[in-house]
Phi, psi and omega in degrees: 000131180281162177301323180298315178301316182298319179294318180296316181301311182292319183296320183297318179292324183292329191260355185285100183289326182294315176301317180299318180294317179294316178302318181297316181293329176287324179294321181277347181094000179295326173247149180293163179297152175290148176299322180292324180288327175294317180293321180295321179297324178293325177294316181299319183303329181295333185248355189282143171227145182305135180091358181295154173257144184228136174246127179250105184266121189082046189287347184062228178268019180081012187292340175293333186302323180299320179291320178299317179301317181297318181285323184278345170048058173082000179292149181283134174196159174252145185229132172235126178252136178228137182213151181284343182266117177297323180303314180294316182296320179298320178296315181298319180298325180284316183295320184252029183301332183270358181273116182286336183264011188234139175213157182225151177204155177276137179185169184254139176297336182281347178208078183291130185279052181222158179284167178301140177052046181280337187229141178295315182234131174242127180240148180212101186255128170059036181244312188304324181297337183263005181268148176288343182200136187247349183299312180295323179297313179296322176302313181293318178300317178294322185297317187271357181268138179264318187249306189208149173240131178239119184239131172250121181202185180268119180229123180232199179269349175223162178259139179224135178254108192238137173243123176272102185281131183258141172243179180304322184285345184280317186222137188294337184265349183296136182237098178235086188308322183268006179058026178249113185282000182237147172284172181298331180277003177093352179282147183287144179281321180223132183199166169235143173284146177221057191277142176244132180244146181284156179300313179299325179294313178302313181298320180295319180295316181297315183294332179297320185260343180215074188303329183268358184289152174262119185254128177234128178240120184232137176299143175255097174248019183271079179211152180266122185300320180295318179293324179296325181296332180288342185301321180299319179293317180301325182266019174056034175076015179306141184291345180263004181293145182291134178230181177254131176234099187069236179259004183246156173282153182214153172232108185064235180266004185260119171286140186250101179278071182298141179209156173257128175255115180251126182243108179266122185282000000 
């Protein structure tokens, strides 16, 4: 990945005002919880014990927290959310300002600002697929986890390196004056990663950094079709909004093999 690609990837996530608005509405309850956050909360419940500490990497505006609260039903825990987007973190700090057991900070998944084994449970939902490289990310998630790491990402039988190229019509903030989404060398000016990794690859990366860990990879088909259908409306009809294709979720022409990767330390 070139330095230019890295800057574009980070800039696109930082500037998307629509995502920030939707995340805020989900955090405040104006919009219902995501199907993925509900499913992730159920996974956490299997490993949770009262008094546990939790790190949410790629927390957005903290909107996953509402789902965790529903599943944990008043049990005591401390929660730290970290995200690369200052816009999202600022929203989360305002929405959850009155929560004493909750804090948020800006930071990178590639260099988490915490000591080894700082948290009982580390969760990372819908992040790895959008990263240019996942080995360092998985290493860091494992490093700061004491008990278990729960990751939701795209896992299939083969690995694919995908760039979702954006044009003016795709996102309201994209600025392509000449309406040409590509540079002269053919590389995209604005894009999001949409990478799928194979099960053997994920297992190999985890074992490299945590040889004794127990790795479980399970398909995530835990979603309500009616709720998923509302997603398109919330995203104002964006062509990349998640839809249903047969029995699987899809984004545009890409089928999404969502899975939960659970790493027991």
